[in-house]
N, C-alpha and C positions, 0 to 999 in steps of 0.2 A: 504494500500500500504506500503510495507516494505522499509526500507533504509533511513528513515528521519534523523536519528542521524548522519549517515555518510555524508549525503547531507548537513546538517547544518555545519559540520566541513569544508567541501570543499568550501562551499559558503563563509564562514568567511575568509578562506585563499585567495580566489579569489578576493572578492570585499570589505571585511572588514565589512560586515553586519552580526551581531550576531543574528541569528534567535532564539536563546535561550531566548532572551530578550522579545520576542513577546509571546502572549498567544498561547499555542501550538495547541489546537484544532482548533481555528479560523484560524491560519496561515496554518496549514496542509490542512484544507479544501480549502483554497484559492489556494495554490500551486498545490494540486492534481487536482483541476478543470482546472488549466492552463496546467498541464501535459497531461490530457486527451484531452483537446481541441487541443493540438498540436500533437495528435496521438502517444504519447509515453505510455508505460505501466509500467514504473518503474522510481524511482528517479535517479538511476544510468544512465539509457539511457538519461534521460532529462538533467542531469548534463553534460554528454559528449557532448550533442548537444549545450548547451549554452556556453560551454567552447570553442567551435569552431566557433559559429555563433554569431556575435556581435548584429545582429538584434534581435535574440531570447533572448540574454542576456538583451538588453535594454527593451524588452517587459516584461521580468521577473521583472526587477527593477521597471518599471512603475506600474506593477500589485501589486507588493509588497508594494509600498509606498502609494497606495490608494489616488490618487489626486482628492479630491472632494472639491471644493471651490466656493465662490461667494462673491461679494462685499456686505459689511455690513451684513454679515451672522449673524442671530439672532439680528435683528434690535434694540430691547430694550437694549441690552448690549452696543451697539454703542452709544445709547443715554446717558446711564450711563457714558460711557467713556468721552463723550463730556461735559456733564453738571456737573459731580461730580469729576471724576478722573483727567482729564487733568488740570482743573483750579487749583487744589491743587498742582500738580507737577510743573506747570508754576510759581506759587508763589515762589517756592524755586529755580528755574532754569531759566536762560534767554535763554538757548538752551537745548533741550532734546536729550539724546542719546537713540535711540529706536531700538530694535531688534525684527523683525518678524521671529520667528523660525518655521520651517516646513511650509514655505510660499506657497508651491504648485505653482500655475500658476500666482501668483502675485496679485490676487484680494485683499488680505488682506493688504499688504504693500501699494498698491496704494490707497486703502480706507483710510489708515492712513494719507497719504500725503494730500489727499483732506480734511480730517477732520482737520488736523493741520493747513491748510491754513486759517481756521477761526481764528486762534490765532497768526500766524506768517506769514511774507512774505515768498513766496515760496523759495527764495534763502537762507533762514535761516533754511530750513527743510532738514534733512538727515535721511534716514531710512536704516538700514542694514537688508536685507532679505536673509534667508538661507533655503536650502532644500537639501536633499540627492540626488534628482533626477535631473540629468542634463537636461533631456528633458523638465521637468516642468519649469526649469529656462529659457530654450530657449524660451518656449512659453510666459513666463512672459516678457522677453525682447522684444518680438514681440508686445505684448500688444493688441491683438485682442480678443474680447469677444462676447458671444452671448447675445441676448436681455434678456434671462432668468437670466443670471449671474449678470446683473446690475439692476434688477427690484427693489431691496431694496434701491438703492442709491437715495438720495435726487435729485429731478429733476434739481435743480440748478447746481449740479455737472455734471450731464449728459449733460446738455446744454453747460456748460462751457468747459468741459474737454474731450469730446468724439466727434468723427466725424463718420458718418455712412459710412460703406464700404460694399456695397452689402447688405447682411442680417446680417452683424456683426457690432460691434462698436469698433473703434480703439481709444485707450487712447492717450492723447496729449503728445508730447515730453517734455513739461514743467513739467508734473507730473512724467513721466518716469525718467527724469534726476535727480530726488531727491532720487531715490532708487538705492542702490548698491546690486546686487545679487551675492551670493557666494554659492558654494557647501559646505555643512557641515553635517557630520554624528553625530546626537545628542547622539548616543550611544558610540562614540569613540573620537570625536574631542574636542579640547579645546573650551569652550564657551567664547564669548566676555566679556570684563570687563566693570565695571562702567556704567551699563545700568540704565536709569531712568524708562524705561518701557519695559517689555518683553511680547510679545504676543505669546503664544503657545497654539493653540486651535485645538481640534478634531484630535489629534494624540496620546495623552497619553492613550486613551481607548484601544489601540492595544497592550500595553506593560504589562508585568507581574508586580505584586505589588512590587517585589524587584527592578526591573528596574526603575519603577516610583519613588520609594523612592530615588534612587541614583540621578535621574534627578532633582527632587525637591531640593535636597541639592545643586546640581550644579547651578540651577537657582538662589537659594538664594545667592550663592557666586558671581554670575554675576551681582547682583543688587547693585546699590548705596544704601546708607542709605536712608530709606523711599522710595526706588524704589518699583515699583508695577509689579506683575505678573498677567496677564490676561489669564484665561483658558477657555476651551470650555464649552458648555451648558450641557454636560453630564460628566463633569470632576471636579466636586467640590472636593477639597482636604480634605480627612478625617484626623482629628487631625493635622491641619497645623502647630501648635506650635512645633511639632517634627522637622520641617524643619526651625524653626525660622521665620515663616511667620504668619501674623495675618489677618483674613478676614476683609476687610473694606466695601465691598459690595459683593453680590452674584457674584461669579466668579472672584473677584478681591482680591488679597492678597498683603499686604505690608510687606516689609522686617523689621524684628525686629532686634535691635542691642543693 
């Protein structure tokens, strides 16, 4: 299908998402699938449609941002976070500044609050959670999840912090109140400062190597001294010293200074 280059330029002007930062073959395949599904036959016609129809535009953003999430995704890594990473961070800080980047529908930041409740009273816990997708953030604020999405959670958390609503599970307000959700474009916007822990998992795989390099530098700059970056299970950083990061456990990198 012709016209991808012009489409990329128009999308950047329209919504500030730079499709050049994503792996091209993968992204083209996803977008062309969406174009065909909506019965268009060119990038130009599809752009004209999403420019006029906010529902189509939101569908495009949702599809683009690939919202796949669950509580305690990759359970072993959460156990490492609990037993080895957090205790070291807590020794140096009475309160942690934590950023959950590309948080999707909130499973990850809510998992964090529940885990942190083992170390701190709930009213001492604050997590910043960001995503580019407004609809995902809206779902996170509602806090309603499927049985499958919570199956990795420790049963104690399910019993304590969820109530059953029909076939779904609603997270308690006391957990929800500890997370602030904001819209943030990782490719364009300023990153938060002075973070003790940044979690950015299962999103870097979609970006080009050049884009990933820029983002790792920005994550480094966002961390406090000895702050930790926690990445996804397919996203080990090659030569992390280039970004002044040092591996402390698989998928966990500490800021060098």
